[in-house]
C-alpha positions as CSV (number, residue, x, y, z in Angstrom):
1,M,0.3,0.2,-0.2
2,K,1.4,3.4,-0.6
3,T,2.1,5.9,1.7
4,T,2.4,9.3,1.8
5,F,4.4,11.4,4.1
6,F,3.6,14.9,5.9
7,K,5.9,17.4,6.9
8,D,4.6,20.5,8.8
9,G,1.3,19.9,6.7
10,S,2.4,19.6,3.3
11,P,3.6,16.3,1.0
12,L,7.7,15.1,1.4
13,Q,9.3,15.1,-1.8
14,M,11.0,12.2,-2.2
15,D,13.5,13.8,-4.7
16,R,15.9,15.1,-2.0
17,E,19.1,12.7,-2.4
18,Y,19.6,11.9,1.6
19,Y,15.7,10.6,1.7
20,S,15.4,6.5,2.0
21,H,12.1,5.4,0.6
22,N,11.1,1.8,1.5
23,I,7.4,0.6,1.8
24,G,5.9,2.2,4.8
25,E,9.3,4.2,6.3
26,I,11.9,6.9,5.0
27,T,15.0,7.6,6.3
28,I,16.9,11.2,6.3
29,Y,20.4,10.7,6.5
30,P,21.7,12.3,7.7
31,V,19.3,14.6,9.5
32,S,19.7,18.2,9.0
33,V,18.4,21.4,11.5
34,S,16.2,21.9,8.6
35,D,14.7,18.8,9.2
36,R,12.7,19.3,12.5
37,G,8.9,19.5,12.6
38,T,5.8,18.1,12.7
39,Y,5.7,14.7,11.0
40,K,3.0,12.5,9.8
41,C,2.0,9.5,6.9
42,Q,-1.0,9.1,5.1
43,F,-2.4,5.6,3.5
44,D,-3.8,5.8,0.3
45,D,-6.7,4.5,1.2
46,G,-6.6,7.3,3.3
47,A,-5.8,6.1,6.8
48,E,-3.2,8.8,8.4
49,S,-1.6,8.3,11.6
50,E,-0.9,10.8,14.7
51,S,1.9,13.1,14.0
52,R,5.1,13.9,15.8
53,Q,7.3,16.8,16.3
54,M,11.1,15.7,15.4
55,K,13.2,18.2,17.2
56,V,17.2,18.7,15.8
57,E,19.5,20.8,17.8
58,A,22.9,21.6,15.9
59,D,26.5,21.0,17.7
60,K,28.1,23.7,19.0
61,R,31.4,22.6,17.8
62,Q,34.3,24.5,16.0
63,V,34.9,23.0,12.3
64,T,37.8,24.2,10.0
65,L,38.5,23.3,6.6
66,T,41.8,23.5,5.3
67,A,43.2,22.4,1.8
68,D,46.8,21.6,1.1
69,R,46.7,24.1,-2.0
70,T,44.5,25.9,-3.3
71,I,45.1,25.5,-7.0
72,I,44.5,21.8,-8.7
73,P,47.3,21.9,-11.3
74,P,46.5,19.7,-15.1
75,G,45.9,16.2,-13.9
76,G,46.6,16.6,-10.1
77,S,44.5,17.0,-7.0
78,V,43.7,19.1,-3.7
79,T,43.7,16.9,0.1
80,L,40.7,18.5,1.7
81,T,40.7,18.3,5.8
82,C,38.0,18.4,8.1
83,S,39.0,19.4,11.4
84,V,36.3,18.9,14.4
85,E,37.0,19.7,18.3
86,D,36.2,16.7,20.1
87,P,35.7,14.4,16.8
88,A,35.2,11.4,18.4
89,G,32.1,9.2,17.1
90,L,31.6,11.9,14.3
91,K,31.0,11.0,10.4
92,Y,31.8,13.7,7.7
93,Q,30.0,15.7,5.2
94,W,31.6,17.3,1.8
95,F,30.1,20.0,0.2
96,R,30.5,22.0,-3.4
97,Q,29.5,24.8,-5.3
98,T,30.0,26.0,-8.7
99,S,29.2,29.3,-8.4
100,D,28.5,31.8,-6.2
101,T,25.2,31.5,-6.6
102,S,24.8,28.0,-7.0
103,G,23.7,25.9,-4.2
104,K,25.6,22.8,-2.3
105,T,25.9,19.5,-3.7
106,S,27.3,17.0,-2.2
107,L,30.2,14.9,-2.9
108,Q,29.3,11.4,-2.2
109,T,26.1,9.4,-0.8
110,E,27.5,7.7,1.6
111,N,29.3,9.8,4.8
112,R,32.3,9.3,5.5
113,D,34.5,8.7,8.8
114,D,37.9,9.7,7.4
115,S,38.3,13.6,7.9
116,H,40.1,13.5,4.5
117,T,38.9,13.7,0.8
118,V,40.8,13.9,-1.8
119,I,39.1,16.1,-5.2
120,S,40.2,17.2,-8.3
121,V,37.9,19.5,-9.6
122,G,37.4,23.3,-8.2
123,G,35.0,24.5,-6.6
124,R,33.9,26.2,-3.2
125,Y,34.0,23.5,-0.7
126,T,32.3,23.3,3.1
127,C,32.5,20.2,5.4
128,R,30.7,19.6,8.7
129,G,30.4,16.5,11.3
130,W,27.5,14.0,12.4
131,R,26.5,11.1,14.6
132,H,22.9,9.6,14.3
133,E,22.5,8.4,17.8
134,P,21.5,11.5,19.1
135,T,21.0,12.6,16.1
136,F,23.3,16.1,15.9
137,L,25.1,18.1,13.7
138,T,27.9,20.5,13.2
139,P,28.3,24.0,12.3
140,G,29.5,24.0,8.5
141,S,33.5,25.1,7.8
142,D,33.8,29.0,6.5
143,P,34.1,27.5,2.4
144,V,37.5,27.3,1.2
145,T,38.0,28.4,-2.8
146,I,39.4,26.0,-4.5
147,Q,40.5,26.9,-8.7
148,E,41.0,24.1,-11.1
149,T,43.8,24.9,-13.8
150,V,42.5,22.2,-16.9
151,S,44.5,21.4,-19.2
152,N,43.4,23.9,-22.2
153,R,45.6,26.3,-23.4
154,A,45.1,29.5,-24.0
155,S,46.8,31.5,-26.9
156,L,46.4,35.7,-27.8
157,T,47.1,36.7,-30.9
158,L,47.2,40.3,-32.1
159,Q,45.3,41.1,-35.4
160,P,46.8,42.9,-37.5
161,N,50.3,41.7,-35.6
162,W,52.1,45.0,-36.1
163,P,55.0,45.5,-33.8
164,Q,54.3,49.1,-33.8
165,I,50.9,50.4,-33.4
166,F,50.0,54.0,-34.0
167,S,47.4,56.7,-32.5
168,G,44.6,56.6,-34.7
169,E,44.8,52.8,-35.8
170,T,42.9,49.4,-34.7
171,I,43.7,46.3,-33.8
172,T,42.0,43.0,-32.3
173,L,43.3,41.1,-29.2
174,R,42.1,37.5,-30.3
175,C,42.0,34.7,-27.6
176,E,42.3,31.2,-28.5
177,I,41.1,27.5,-26.3
178,Q,42.9,25.1,-28.1
179,G,41.7,21.8,-27.8
180,G,38.4,23.2,-26.4
181,G,35.9,21.1,-28.1
182,D,32.4,21.8,-27.7
183,T,32.7,23.2,-24.3
184,Q,31.2,26.5,-23.4
185,W,34.3,29.3,-22.6
186,T,34.3,32.4,-20.8
187,Y,37.0,34.9,-21.4
188,E,39.4,37.1,-18.6
189,W,41.4,39.5,-19.7
190,K,44.3,41.0,-17.8
191,P,44.0,44.2,-17.4
192,D,41.0,43.9,-15.7
193,K,39.1,46.8,-17.5
194,L,39.3,44.3,-20.4
195,N,36.3,42.6,-18.3
196,I,34.2,44.9,-18.2
197,P,31.5,44.1,-20.0
198,P,31.5,41.2,-21.6
199,R,33.6,38.8,-21.8
200,H,34.4,37.8,-25.1
201,S,37.1,36.1,-27.0
202,E,37.8,39.4,-28.8
203,Y,38.6,42.6,-27.7
204,R,38.8,45.3,-30.6
205,I,40.8,48.5,-30.3
206,N,38.5,50.5,-33.0
207,S,41.6,53.6,-32.0
208,A,44.1,53.4,-30.4
209,T,45.8,55.7,-27.7
210,E,48.6,55.9,-25.8
211,S,46.6,54.7,-22.8
212,H,46.7,51.5,-24.8
213,S,50.0,50.6,-24.1
214,G,50.7,48.1,-22.0
215,E,50.8,43.9,-21.5
216,Y,47.7,42.2,-22.0
217,R,46.9,38.7,-21.9
218,C,43.7,36.3,-21.5
219,K,42.3,32.6,-19.7
220,G,39.5,30.4,-20.6
221,R,37.2,30.0,-18.3
222,K,34.8,26.3,-17.9
223,D,32.9,28.0,-14.6
224,S,33.7,30.1,-11.3
225,Y,36.4,27.9,-9.7
226,S,38.1,26.3,-13.4
227,S,39.9,27.8,-15.8
228,T,43.1,27.8,-18.3
229,E,46.2,28.7,-17.7
230,W,47.4,32.7,-18.9
231,S,48.3,33.5,-22.1
232,N,51.0,34.2,-24.1
233,V,51.7,38.2,-22.9
234,I,51.2,40.4,-25.9
235,R,53.0,43.8,-25.1
236,L,51.5,46.9,-27.0
237,N,53.3,50.2,-28.2
238,V,51.2,52.3,-29.1
239,S,53.3,55.7,-30.5
240,P,50.8,58.8,-29.8
241,N,51.7,60.6,-33.1
242,K,51.0,59.8,-36.6
243,P,54.4,58.1,-38.8
244,K,56.0,60.7,-41.6
245,P,57.5,59.4,-44.1
246,T,60.8,60.3,-45.9
247,L,61.0,61.1,-49.3
248,I,64.3,60.1,-50.7
249,A,65.2,61.5,-55.0
250,H,68.2,60.1,-56.2
251,N,68.3,63.0,-58.4
252,T,66.6,66.0,-58.6
253,I,67.5,66.9,-62.2
254,I,65.4,64.9,-64.9
255,P,67.8,64.2,-68.5
256,V,66.4,64.9,-71.7
257,G,64.6,61.5,-71.6
258,G,65.6,60.0,-68.8
259,T,63.4,59.5,-65.1
260,V,64.1,60.1,-61.6
261,T,63.7,57.8,-58.8
262,L,61.5,58.7,-55.6
263,T,61.7,56.2,-52.3
264,C,59.3,56.5,-49.4
265,S,60.2,55.0,-46.6
266,V,57.7,54.4,-43.6
267,R,59.1,53.3,-40.0
268,G,57.6,50.7,-39.0
269,S,55.9,46.9,-40.7
270,P,56.3,46.0,-44.2
271,D,52.6,46.1,-44.0
272,W,52.0,50.0,-45.7
273,K,51.1,50.6,-49.2
274,Y,51.9,53.9,-50.9
275,Y,50.1,56.9,-52.2
276,W,52.4,59.1,-54.5
277,F,50.8,63.1,-55.4
278,K,52.0,65.6,-57.5
279,H,52.2,69.7,-58.4
280,T,52.7,71.1,-60.5
281,S,53.3,74.7,-58.1
282,D,53.4,75.4,-54.4
283,S,49.6,76.9,-54.3
284,S,48.6,73.6,-57.0
285,E,46.8,71.2,-55.6
286,A,47.9,68.2,-55.3
287,Q,47.2,65.5,-57.9
288,L,47.3,61.7,-57.1
289,I,49.7,59.5,-59.5
290,R,49.8,56.2,-57.5
291,D,46.6,54.8,-55.3
292,G,47.7,52.1,-52.3
293,V,50.8,50.9,-54.2
294,P,53.3,48.4,-52.2
295,D,56.4,49.4,-53.7
296,R,57.5,51.7,-52.2
297,V,59.8,53.4,-55.1
298,I,58.2,55.0,-58.1
299,S,60.0,56.8,-61.2
300,V,58.9,59.5,-62.7
301,S,59.8,61.5,-65.5
302,Q,58.1,64.8,-65.6
303,G,59.4,68.0,-63.3
304,G,57.1,68.7,-60.3
305,L,56.6,69.1,-56.4
306,Y,56.6,65.5,-55.2
307,H,55.6,64.0,-52.1
308,C,53.7,60.7,-50.4
309,R,52.1,59.2,-47.6
310,G,51.4,55.4,-46.4
311,G,48.4,53.6,-45.2
312,R,47.7,50.1,-43.4
313,G,44.8,48.8,-41.8
314,D,41.1,48.3,-42.0
315,P,39.8,50.9,-41.7
316,L,42.5,53.0,-43.4
317,F,44.7,54.5,-41.8
318,F,47.0,56.8,-43.4
319,T,50.3,58.7,-42.3
320,E,51.5,62.1,-42.1
321,N,52.4,63.4,-45.5
322,S,56.2,63.7,-46.3
323,D,57.9,66.5,-47.0
324,K,57.7,67.7,-51.4
325,V,60.7,67.3,-53.3
326,T,61.1,69.2,-56.0
327,I,62.4,67.3,-59.6
328,Q,63.0,69.3,-62.9
329,E,62.5,68.6,-65.7
330,T,65.0,69.1,-68.5
331,I,63.1,69.3,-72.2
332,S,64.7,67.7,-75.3
333,N,64.6,71.4,-76.8
334,R,67.9,73.3,-77.8
335,A,68.7,76.7,-76.6
336,S,70.6,78.8,-79.4
337,F,72.3,82.1,-78.7
338,T,73.5,85.0,-80.9
339,L,75.7,88.1,-82.0
340,Q,73.9,91.1,-83.9
341,P,76.4,92.3,-85.8
342,N,78.4,89.2,-85.0
343,W,81.4,91.8,-84.9
344,P,84.9,90.0,-83.7
345,Q,85.6,93.4,-82.0
346,I,83.1,95.6,-80.3
347,F,84.6,99.2,-79.0
348,S,83.5,101.4,-76.8
349,G,80.4,103.6,-77.7
350,E,79.0,100.7,-80.4
351,T,75.6,99.1,-80.1
352,I,74.6,95.6,-80.2
353,T,72.2,93.1,-79.4
354,L,72.6,89.6,-77.7
355,R,69.7,87.4,-79.1
């Protein structure tokens, strides 16, 4: 015959880990202070028992939980020790929380006589002592936080991977977890200011400033107490000023039918593309003659005032303009010089014409 048990007028939900339910009886082990109350049972034919009150008092002994270390290395373990004042006849219970907001779960279904336990997963642990006859519980210990270092590796990359960043450029730091499988990772960054909010696997700097200079690291988290080791360090060095290219002319006069070579140089990475401009005079507008070419060397066959600049990245970042270089052109026409009259000897007072 089916039996239903009631506590303080409400049916007991038999999904609690420490209820053992047989026909016509239940066993509560171990009893906690929250189990005190008024109990009765009822058969499915409607017959019910008298109500009985159960009193449970907590023991006042001092309970201390210690760990031989607080970080579990990959594949390793930590030993927890539950110390209770006057422990004679006591058994021990061990509890773990997976986050600050989650409930406690027991480490095992049977209560152990041993005051030590070995764990291999991170969490927030507590312990307590208890005895069945007479029934009582010690207070729970203060929690001990154990961090677990998982075997996955975190790798930090910089895109684009430029050794020198200039103020105003856009870059992305990306944290990748190797061997992550289908695990839903969250990410933690150094410096701490990158964690607010949210915690993403990428950190994009849309317009770098000098304040972004420094060392960056990341790690992946499975939960509040399980994470990878810190990744490799990437150091950002952000210059406060835009670079200014250096423009060199290998000759400043173009010979008849020839060319002059111009070289534009920008310090930093080899990723620059070059933009070339020509002026017909100091007051004229610049005319673009080469648009984002990878070559930093060009040959010109016309005179004028030339300058260049570099560009890279997405969105495109431009350097300052270089100083202008003046190139003179020698045209193919010839100048002829004559004297009229063409006398070999000129005397004072005569009139002549140079043409």
